[in-house]
Structure formats: structure tokens, C-alpha cells
C-alpha positions, 0 to 999 in steps of 0.5 A, spaced: 119 816 232 116 822 231 108 819 231 106 824 225 109 819 220 103 815 218 107 811 214 115 808 213 119 814 209 118 814 202 125 813 198 125 822 197 123 823 205 130 819 206 133 823 201 130 830 204 132 827 211 139 826 210 139 833 206 136 837 213 141 833 218 147 835 213 144 843 214 142 841 222 149 837 223 153 844 225 147 847 230 146 852 224 142 851 218 144 857 214 140 860 209 144 858 202 143 850 205 136 851 206 135 854 198 140 848 195 135 843 199 128 847 197 132 847 189 134 840 190 126 838 192 123 844 186 128 840 180 131 835 181 128 829 177 127 824 183 122 829 186 119 829 181 112 826 185 115 829 192 110 834 197 114 840 199 108 840 204 112 834 207 119 838 208 117 840 215 115 834 218 122 831 215 125 837 218 122 835 225 123 827 225 131 830 224 130 834 230 127 829 234 132 824 232 138 828 233 135 830 240 137 823 243 143 820 245 143 815 239 139 819 233 143 819 228 144 811 228 136 811 228 136 816 222 141 811 218 136 806 220 131 809 217 135 811 211 137 803 210 130 801 212 127 805 206 132 808 201 133 803 195 140 802 194 141 805 188 139 812 191 145 811 195 149 815 191 144 820 190 144 821 197 151 823 198 151 827 193 145 831 195 149 831 201 155 834 199 152 840 195 148 842 203 154 842 206 158 845 200 152 850 199 156 855 204 162 855 201 165 853 207 166 845 210 166 845 217 168 838 221 162 836 223 160 837 216 166 833 213 165 828 220 157 826 218 160 826 210 165 820 213 159 817 217 154 818 210 160 814 206 161 808 211 154 807 212 151 807 205 157 803 203 159 809 198 165 806 193 172 811 196 173 812 189 166 815 187 165 819 193 172 823 191 169 823 184 161 826 187 165 830 192 170 834 187 163 835 182 160 839 189 166 843 189 167 845 182 158 847 183 160 851 189 165 855 188 165 863 187 168 866 182 
């Protein structure tokens, strides 16, 4: 892992890393997805004490992990080790919002959402409600 992380990831770091992973999952980080991440970090209560200077180092951690063969498994290990279970559905909701931000869900994004549901043990009914909310928030007229 990247030696620039001087301490374990905070819960907010985990949420940001998962959003970055979602954006990067299709090999292209779209502007709408980056705006969604910045908006979440800037406005949601869970990020009230988050240092936005952590965005770039967290992005680098995700990119470094994605360059490794088992990088996604390592990312999920970090998230499970550092994200309280009470924020698992929040993590999934944020990932759904990033995936929906550009108005199109790509196959790689759908696969990553499926993996997140599995890794964080998100109840299928709860996941469906979260997904529907994301879809509703990101419809265009």
C-alpha cells in the first residue's frame, strides 16, 4: 500500500475511496462523477470534519490498488477494517450516486455495485431502495 497514508483510513476516507473507485471503475473518471464526489464531501454531514486535502492522496491509493492484481480485494479489506458497519449503507448510497451521476450505468459500474453489495452485506431490499433513490435523483427532464 501507499506509504503516504500515515494512519489507518478514517471512515470518511473509506467513503471517499469507494466513491473514487466507483468513478474509476470504467477506466474513465467523468467530470459529472468528480463533481458528485466533491459535492458529497462538501455538503453531507458525514464529511463535516473531513479534510478535503485528503482527496488526492486517497485517489492515489485507489489508483495504486487498481494497478495491483488483487487491488479491489485489498480496497474492500481496508474499507471493512476502517468503516463502521452503521455506514455501510451510506457507502453504498454514495457509490450509487457516483455511478448514476453521468446518467448512464456502465457494465463495470454495475459489477462494482454488485461487489459492494456483497462485500458490505447490503440487504437486497435495502439496496433496491437505495438504487431507486439514486436513479430518481439523477433523472434528466
